[in-house]
C-alpha positions as a printed Julia matrix, in Angstrom:
79×3 Matrix{Float64}:
   3.92   -4.34   -3.8
   1.77   -1.54   -1.85
   0.03   -2.49    1.38
  -2.92   -0.02    3.32
  -2.23   -0.56    7.11
  -6.18    0.43    7.37
  -6.89   -2.13    4.93
  -9.5    -4.41    6.14
 -10.02   -6.41    2.72
  -6.06   -7.58    2.61
  -4.58   -7.34    6.09
  -1.64   -6.92    7.38
  -1.02  -10.75    8.25
  -1.28  -10.88    4.14
   1.29   -7.99    3.37
   3.59  -10.39    6.12
   3.01  -13.61    3.67
   3.92  -11.67    0.73
   7.02  -10.15    2.45
   8.03  -13.43    3.37
   7.48  -15.04   -0.14
   9.42  -12.37   -2.13
  12.34  -12.09    0.66
  15.02  -13.64   -1.7
  13.57  -11.8    -4.8
  16.01   -9.04   -5.81
  13.21   -7.44   -8.16
  10.55   -7.39   -5.2
   9.72   -3.99   -3.49
   7.09   -3.88   -1.06
   5.95   -0.92    0.85
   3.35   -0.57    3.59
   1.69    2.78    4.78
   0.56    1.98    7.98
  -2.73    4.96    8.13
  -4.02    4.37    4.66
  -7.15    2.17    3.65
  -6.95   -0.26    0.89
  -7.56    2.58   -1.63
  -4.06    3.92   -0.57
  -6.28    7.36    0.78
  -6.33    7.99    4.82
 -10.57    7.01    4.95
 -11.99    8.43    8.39
  -8.03    8.06    9.62
  -9.34    6.45   13.5
 -10.47    3.23   14.65
 -10.99   -0.05   12.86
 -11.06    0.36    8.98
 -14.44   -0.35    7.75
 -16.76    0.07    5.03
 -17.7     3.61    5.52
 -13.69    4.89    4.49
 -15.01    3.99    1.36
 -17.82    6.99    1.35
 -14.97    9.33    2.2
 -13.95   11.36   -0.56
  -9.91   12.05   -0.72
  -7.18   11.57   -2.94
  -4.01    8.31   -3.32
  -1.91    9.97   -0.99
   0.75   11.98   -1.75
   3.65    9.11   -0.49
   2.1     6.68   -2.64
   2.16    8.65   -6.01
   5.5     9.48   -5.32
   6.65    6.21   -4.39
   4.97    4.27   -7.42
   6.73    7.35   -9.39
  10.66    6.57   -7.96
   9.78    2.76   -8.39
   9.31    3.43  -12.42
  11.92    5.65  -12.74
  14.35    2.87  -10.91
  13.05    0.23  -12.82
  12.36    1.62  -16.53
  14.85   -0.18  -19.16
  14.98   -3.18  -16.84
  14.88   -6.31  -18.55
């Protein structure tokens, strides 16, 4: 599960609930990215997140891409 810290739609509190709910699941992986929006981009980059963040052209953060890639590699073949 991935969560952007500047996500105003799914909040850090929501992430905490999921983290607690999945704490005993050995197959659950949760990653929190404090400076990224709901779209895993920097957005405006400062201040509270807002809908205006979606108007900033950008790419998904390389750290998210790397983390997803590593997760897929480490979980491929697992049943």
